[in-house]
C-alpha positions in Angstrom: -10.8 -13.6 -20.9 -9.4 -11.1 -18.4 -8.9 -7.6 -19.8 -7.5 -4.6 -17.9 -7.5 -1.1 -19.1 -5.7 1.8 -17.4 -6.6 5.4 -18.1 -6.2 8.9 -16.7 -2.6 9.6 -17.5 -1.4 12.9 -19.1 1.2 15.7 -18.9 1.5 17.4 -15.5 3.9 19.8 -14.0 6.0 18.8 -10.9 3.8 19.0 -7.9 0.7 18.3 -9.8 -1.8 15.5 -9.5 -3.5 12.9 -11.6 -6.0 10.1 -10.9 -5.4 6.9 -12.6 -8.2 4.3 -13.1 -8.2 0.7 -14.1 -11.3 -1.1 -15.4 -11.5 -4.7 -15.6 -13.6 -7.3 -17.4 -13.6 -11.1 -16.8 -12.2 -10.5 -13.3 -13.6 -9.6 -9.9 -11.3 -7.1 -8.2 -12.7 -7.8 -4.8 -11.4 -11.4 -4.9 -8.0 -10.6 -6.3 -4.9 -8.8 -5.1 -4.4 -6.0 -7.6 -1.4 -3.8 -8.1 -0.2 -0.7 -9.9 3.2 -1.1 -11.6 5.1 1.3 -13.8 7.8 1.3 -16.4 9.9 4.5 -16.9 11.6 5.0 -20.3 14.6 2.7 -20.6 14.0 1.0 -17.3 12.5 -2.2 -16.0 9.0 -2.5 -14.5 8.7 -1.2 -11.0 6.0 -2.1 -8.5 4.2 0.9 -7.0 1.3 -0.3 -4.8 -0.9 -3.2 -4.1 -4.5 -3.4 -2.8 -4.4 -6.9 -1.4 -7.4 -9.2 -1.5 -7.6 -8.9 2.3 -8.1 -5.2 2.0 -4.6 -4.3 3.2 -2.5 -1.9 1.2 1.2 -1.6 0.4 3.2 1.2 -1.2 6.7 1.7 -2.7 8.6 3.8 -0.2 9.2 6.7 -2.7 5.4 7.1 -3.2 4.2 6.8 0.4 2.3 9.9 1.4 1.9 11.0 -2.2 0.0 8.2 -3.9 -3.3 6.5 -2.6 -4.7 3.3 -4.0 -8.3 2.5 -3.8 -10.7 -0.1 -5.0 -14.4 0.2 -5.9 -15.9 -3.2 -5.8 -19.3 -2.1 -7.1 -17.8 -0.6 -10.2 -15.0 -3.2 -10.3 -12.3 -0.5 -10.7 -8.9 0.2 -9.2 -7.7 3.7 -8.8 -4.4 5.4 -8.0 -4.5 9.0 -6.9 -1.1 10.5 -7.5 -0.3 13.8 -5.8 2.9 15.9 -5.6 4.2 14.2 -8.7 8.0 14.3 -9.3 9.7 14.1 -12.7 11.0 10.6 -11.6 7.4 9.4 -11.6 7.2 9.7 -15.3 6.3 6.3 -16.7 3.7 4.2 -18.2 1.4 3.0 -15.5 -0.3 -0.4 -15.6 -2.7 -2.2 -13.3 -1.8 -5.9 -12.7 -3.6 -9.0 -11.5 -1.1 -10.3 -9.1 -2.1 -14.0 -9.3 -1.3 -14.2 -12.9 0.9 -11.1 -13.5 -1.5 -10.0 -16.2 -1.1 -6.4 -17.1 -3.5 -4.5 -19.3 -2.9 -1.5 -21.5 -1.1 1.2 -19.6 -1.5 4.9 -19.4 1.4 7.4 -19.8 2.1 9.8 -17.0 4.6 12.6 -17.9 5.8 14.9 -15.2 7.6 17.9 -16.7 7.8 21.7 -16.5 
């Protein structure tokens, strides 16, 4: 059984930073394309970034230059470094296995002064 667990969220002021992490079991991140998606209050899920199986990386335009996705194959973790956070980044963030669209438990990021 594949399980994904995101962590690292919290309350931060505009311009602040958080590092989100996703731990997986029953899945090898190095052989899967893995993404971060988010869901803001009252809105649909929004794709944020993908670390492709090939090693290439993609970002939502609004987070380019602010967010950095990374993968640690040895630890089987996926991370998202979020810098210069905006209030519009407030959402529950999830990691997702793209092949199955499986999302684990998310972590809440709140950007507010």
